[in-house]
C-alpha positions in Angstrom: -23.6 -6.7 -48.6 -23.2 -5.7 -52.7 -20.9 -3.2 -53.1 -20.0 -0.8 -56.3 -16.0 -2.1 -56.9 -14.8 1.2 -59.6 -11.3 -1.2 -59.5 -11.8 -4.6 -59.7 -10.0 -7.9 -58.8 -8.2 -7.8 -62.0 -6.9 -4.2 -62.0 -5.2 -5.3 -58.6 -4.2 -8.7 -59.8 -2.8 -7.0 -62.7 -1.2 -4.0 -60.9 0.8 -6.0 -58.3 2.2 -8.5 -61.2 4.2 -5.5 -62.7 5.7 -4.5 -59.3 8.7 -6.1 -57.4 8.8 -7.4 -54.2 8.6 -4.2 -51.6 11.0 -3.9 -49.6 10.5 -4.5 -45.7 10.0 -1.1 -43.7 13.3 -0.1 -41.7 12.6 2.5 -39.8 16.7 3.2 -38.9 16.6 4.3 -42.4 16.2 8.0 -42.3 16.8 8.9 -45.7 14.2 11.6 -47.6 13.5 8.3 -49.1 11.7 7.1 -45.9 10.3 10.4 -45.0 6.1 9.3 -45.6 7.8 6.1 -43.7 8.9 7.5 -40.7 6.3 10.4 -40.4 3.4 7.2 -40.6 5.0 5.7 -37.7 5.2 8.6 -35.4 1.2 8.7 -35.8 1.0 5.2 -35.2 3.1 5.5 -32.0 1.0 8.1 -31.1 -1.9 6.2 -31.9 -1.5 2.6 -31.0 -0.2 0.7 -27.7 2.4 -2.2 -28.4 0.2 -5.6 -27.3 0.9 -9.0 -27.6 -2.0 -9.7 -27.3 -3.7 -7.9 -29.7 -5.0 -8.8 -33.5 -4.7 -5.9 -35.8 -6.7 -6.7 -39.4 -5.3 -5.4 -42.6 -8.0 -5.3 -45.5 -7.2 -4.9 -49.1 -3.8 -6.7 -47.5 -1.9 -7.6 -51.1 1.5 -7.1 -51.6 1.9 -5.6 -48.4 4.6 -4.8 -45.8 2.1 -3.1 -43.6 1.1 -6.6 -41.2 5.4 -7.1 -40.9 6.2 -3.7 -39.9 2.7 -4.3 -37.5 3.7 -6.8 -36.3 8.0 -6.0 -35.2 6.8 -2.7 -33.9 3.5 -3.2 -32.2 4.2 -6.7 -31.5 0.6 -7.8 -32.2 -1.0 -11.0 -34.3 -1.8 -9.8 -38.0 -4.0 -11.0 -40.5 -4.6 -10.1 -43.6 -8.3 -10.4 -46.0 -7.9 -9.8 -49.9 -9.8 -10.5 -52.8 -7.0 -11.5 -55.2 -5.3 -14.5 -54.8 -2.0 -13.0 -56.4 -2.2 -10.1 -53.9 -2.2 -12.6 -51.0 0.3 -15.0 -52.3 2.3 -11.7 -52.5 2.1 -11.0 -48.9 2.5 -14.9 -47.8 5.6 -13.8 -49.4 6.5 -11.0 -47.5 5.5 -12.4 -43.6 8.0 -15.5 -44.6 10.6 -13.7 -46.2 10.1 -11.4 -43.0 10.0 -14.0 -41.0 6.9 -13.4 -39.2 4.1 -15.6 -38.7 0.5 -14.2 -40.1 -2.5 -15.6 -41.4 -3.6 -14.3 -45.1 -6.9 -16.0 -46.0 -8.8 -14.8 -49.4 -12.2 -13.6 -49.0 -14.9 -10.4 -49.5 -14.6 -7.6 -47.2 -18.4 -7.3 -47.8 -19.3 -11.0 -47.7 -16.1 -12.4 -45.4 -15.8 -15.2 -43.3 -18.4 -14.9 -40.1 -15.0 -15.9 -37.9 -13.4 -12.7 -38.5 -16.9 -10.6 -37.5 -15.8 -8.7 -34.5 -12.4 -10.4 -33.9 -10.2 -7.4 -33.8 -8.4 -4.4 -32.0 -7.6 -3.3 -34.8 -8.5 -2.8 -38.7 -7.1 -0.7 -41.1 -7.1 0.0 -45.0 -4.3 1.7 -47.6 -6.3 3.0 -50.3 -9.1 0.7 -50.4 -12.5 2.6 -49.5 -12.1 5.7 -52.0 -12.5 2.3 -54.5 -16.1 1.6 -53.7 -19.2 4.3 -54.5 -20.8 4.2 -50.6 -18.2 5.2 -48.5 -20.3 5.0 -45.5 -21.7 2.0 -46.0 -17.9 0.6 -47.0 -16.6 1.9 -43.5 -19.4 0.5 -41.3 -18.3 -3.4 -43.4 -14.9 -2.2 -42.2 -15.6 -1.1 -38.9 -17.9 -4.8 -38.4 -14.7 -6.6 -37.7 -13.2 -4.7 -35.2 -14.5 -5.6 -31.3 -16.2 -3.0 -29.3 -13.9 -0.1 -28.0 -11.4 -1.3 -31.6 -9.5 0.9 -33.5 -10.2 1.4 -37.3 -7.3 2.9 -39.2 -8.4 4.6 -42.9 -6.2 6.1 -45.7 -7.2 7.6 -48.7 -5.1 9.5 -51.3 -6.4 13.5 -51.8 -7.2 13.5 -55.4 -8.7 17.1 -55.5 -5.7 18.8 -55.9 -1.9 19.1 -57.2 -2.3 15.1 -57.6 -5.5 14.1 -58.7 -4.8 16.8 -61.7 -1.9 15.5 -62.7 -3.3 12.0 -62.5 -6.3 13.1 -64.6 -3.5 14.1 -67.2 -1.2 11.3 -67.0 -3.5 8.3 -66.4 -7.1 9.2 -67.0 -8.2 5.2 -66.5 -6.8 4.9 -62.7 -7.7 8.5 -61.3 -11.4 6.8 -62.8 -11.7 4.4 -60.2 -11.1 6.4 -57.8 -14.1 8.4 -55.0 -12.5 11.5 -54.8 -12.9 13.3 -50.7 -11.4 15.7 -48.9 -10.4 15.4 -44.8 -14.6 16.8 -44.3 -16.0 13.8 -46.5 -14.0 11.9 -45.4 -15.0 12.5 -41.2 -19.0 12.8 -42.2 -18.7 8.7 -43.3 -16.4 8.1 -40.4 -19.3 10.4 -38.3 -22.9 8.5 -40.3 -21.2 4.8 -39.7 -21.2 4.8 -36.4 -17.5 4.8 -35.4 -16.0 7.9 -33.0 -13.6 10.2 -34.7 -10.3 10.3 -33.0 -8.0 12.2 -35.8 -8.5 12.8 -39.8 -5.7 15.3 -40.9 -4.5 15.4 -44.5 -0.5 13.6 -45.0 2.4 15.1 -45.5 2.5 18.7 -46.9 3.7 17.7 -50.7 3.8 14.5 -52.6 3.1 13.3 -56.6 1.3 10.2 -56.3 1.1 9.2 -59.6 0.2 5.7 -61.0 1.6 5.3 -64.7 1.1 1.8 -64.6 -1.7 0.7 -67.0 -4.9 -0.2 -66.2 -6.6 -3.6 -67.9 -6.3 -3.1 -72.3 -5.1 0.8 -72.1 -1.7 2.0 -73.1 -0.4 5.3 -71.0 0.2 7.3 -74.1 4.0 9.3 -74.0 5.0 7.5 -71.0 9.0 8.0 -71.1 7.9 12.1 -71.1 5.2 11.6 -68.5 8.1 9.4 -66.6 10.6 12.4 -66.7 8.1 14.9 -65.7 7.0 13.5 -62.2 10.9 12.5 -61.7 11.2 16.2 -61.4 8.2 16.6 -59.2 9.6 13.9 -57.0 12.6 15.6 -56.5 10.9 19.3 -55.7 9.1 17.0 -52.7 12.0 15.9 -51.5 13.9 19.3 -51.7 9.9 20.3 -49.3 10.7 17.6 -47.2 14.1 18.0 -46.2 12.8 21.2 -44.5 9.9 19.7 -43.3 12.2 16.9 -41.6 15.2 19.0 -40.8 15.0 23.1 -40.6 11.1 23.8 -40.1 7.6 22.0 -40.5 6.0 23.2 -43.4 1.9 23.7 -43.3 0.1 20.5 -45.1 -1.8 22.3 -47.5 -4.5 20.3 -49.2 -3.7 21.0 -53.1 0.1 20.0 -52.5 -0.9 16.8 -49.5 -0.6 13.4 -50.2 -3.6 11.4 -48.9 -5.6 11.7 -45.9 -5.7 9.8 -42.8 -8.4 8.8 -39.6 -8.4 6.9 -36.7 -12.0 6.5 -34.6 -13.2 3.6 -32.6 -16.0 1.6 -32.4 -18.5 2.3 -29.2 -17.6 0.0 -25.9 -21.4 -0.8 -25.5 -22.7 -2.9 -28.9 -25.9 -2.0 -30.7 -28.6 -4.0 -30.3 
């Protein structure tokens, strides 16, 4: 299957090459800086069952700390697939640092090694789906890695609200490599792909996850001013996170939300 990739391997290799190795997931960190991770962990803990006999695959695993997290917290045998050689090598270094045994494979999600098909109890992607133009076909491709009855976790940024508007103004080339979707769109893609939807909701009451790293030869103009604006907005986010985390729950409004998280399952009866 050929899919139109709006980002491309060169973009991701350049993007990851600018970033330091990410810190391990630390659920003991109760600071506001770790608020988003703790919220994710609460969802995954409700959704997934720990098991040392289950296998998890992360699609688009470059520079990811989530394989270490899923092994430590759920006991899964972890695998990753990515088309960037640099991204794969970075993830291998992360696993080595975290003393986790995992398998990282460089390859194409749409033309993967045959031995990966139908082998995983859990398949996850974090910010991958929105870079491919045919969303339903992409989810179908994701689901091919699942065992019957397996679970697919998909997260995408929400760019039809404040974050998307800021991304478009501040660094449009990055905005342009995304397919915009809302919760109802994602629900539809999952249903059309033939999976059974378990959960699909907006995530976090407020977030401004704007990327200011350059894309290709494009230079971000007025970078210091834009960084200052984003820093100010992130302070506002943390005030809201403090209220939501320690005082009372805030409503999750699409215009300000960080993104959308979905959980779906593949029918236990193989397709005929």
